[in-house]
C-alpha positions in Angstrom: -64.3 51.4 20.0 -60.7 52.4 19.1 -59.4 52.2 22.6 -60.9 48.8 23.1 -59.3 47.6 19.9 -55.9 49.0 21.0 -56.3 47.1 24.3 -57.3 43.8 22.7 -54.5 43.8 20.0 -51.9 45.4 22.3 -51.0 47.8 19.5 -49.9 51.4 19.2 -51.3 51.9 15.7 -52.6 55.4 14.8 -56.3 56.0 15.2 -56.6 56.5 11.3 -55.2 53.0 10.7 -57.5 51.4 13.2 -60.4 53.2 11.6 -59.4 51.8 8.3 -59.7 48.2 9.8 -63.0 49.1 11.6 -64.3 50.3 8.2 -63.2 47.1 6.4 -64.7 45.0 9.2 -68.1 46.8 9.1 -68.1 46.6 5.2 -67.3 42.9 5.3 -70.2 42.2 7.7 -72.6 44.4 5.6 -71.6 42.5 2.4 -71.9 39.2 4.1 -75.4 40.0 5.5 -76.5 41.5 2.1 -77.8 44.6 4.0 -76.0 47.9 3.1 -78.3 50.0 5.3 -77.6 48.1 8.6 -75.7 50.0 11.4 -73.2 47.3 12.2 -71.6 49.3 15.1 -74.8 49.4 17.0 -76.3 46.0 16.1 -73.1 43.8 15.9 -70.7 45.8 18.0 -68.7 42.8 19.4 -68.5 41.1 16.1 -67.2 44.3 14.3 -64.6 44.7 17.1 -63.5 41.1 16.9 -63.3 41.2 13.0 -61.3 44.5 13.2 -58.9 42.9 15.6 -58.6 39.8 13.5 -57.7 41.9 10.5 -55.2 43.9 12.5 -53.5 40.8 13.9 -53.3 39.2 10.5 -51.8 42.3 8.9 -49.3 43.1 11.6 -48.2 39.4 12.0 -47.4 39.2 8.3 -46.1 42.7 7.7 -42.6 42.4 9.0 -41.9 39.0 7.5 -43.1 39.6 3.9 -42.3 43.2 3.4 -39.1 42.2 1.5 -40.5 38.7 0.4 -37.8 36.9 2.4 -39.8 34.8 4.9 -42.9 32.8 3.9 -43.0 30.4 6.8 -41.2 29.5 10.0 -41.0 26.0 11.7 -39.8 25.3 15.2 -40.3 22.5 17.7 -43.0 20.8 15.7 -45.0 24.1 15.1 -45.1 26.1 12.0 -46.3 29.6 11.0 -47.0 30.6 7.5 -47.1 34.3 6.6 -49.3 35.8 3.9 -48.3 38.4 1.4 -50.5 41.6 1.1 -52.5 40.2 -1.9 -53.6 37.3 0.4 -54.4 39.6 3.2 -56.9 41.5 1.0 -58.7 38.2 0.3 -59.3 37.4 4.0 -63.0 37.0 4.7 -64.9 36.6 7.9 -63.8 33.7 10.2 -66.4 31.1 10.8 -66.6 31.8 14.6 -67.9 35.4 13.7 -70.2 34.2 11.0 -71.8 31.7 13.4 -72.8 34.7 15.7 -74.3 36.7 12.8 -77.8 36.1 11.3 -78.1 34.3 8.0 -77.5 36.6 5.0 -80.6 38.2 3.3 -81.6 36.8 0.0 -82.2 39.3 -2.7 -84.7 38.4 -5.3 -85.2 40.5 -8.4 -88.4 40.2 -10.5 -88.4 41.3 -14.1 
């Protein structure tokens, strides 16, 4: 899984860092599905990889520009890019394209 993520993101990040993003991706999917016992890497392998790549790309794209808080957005030739700070990166959820491929979340009902 790590080698595939390195190829897809064209990154030279350490395996420990990539494992961090894989863990975040699998936890996000488990939380979205309301199923903490689900083995995401077996059941939703492609979605976990895509979400980990998404997190890596978001973090590395914003990292260099906002480390010192100097750049928030860039505009050129009618196109603009807005960078996020690290607090915003922590709030990133699951993109709709990945949610569309996952089943609907389980509904938990408690009876008193």
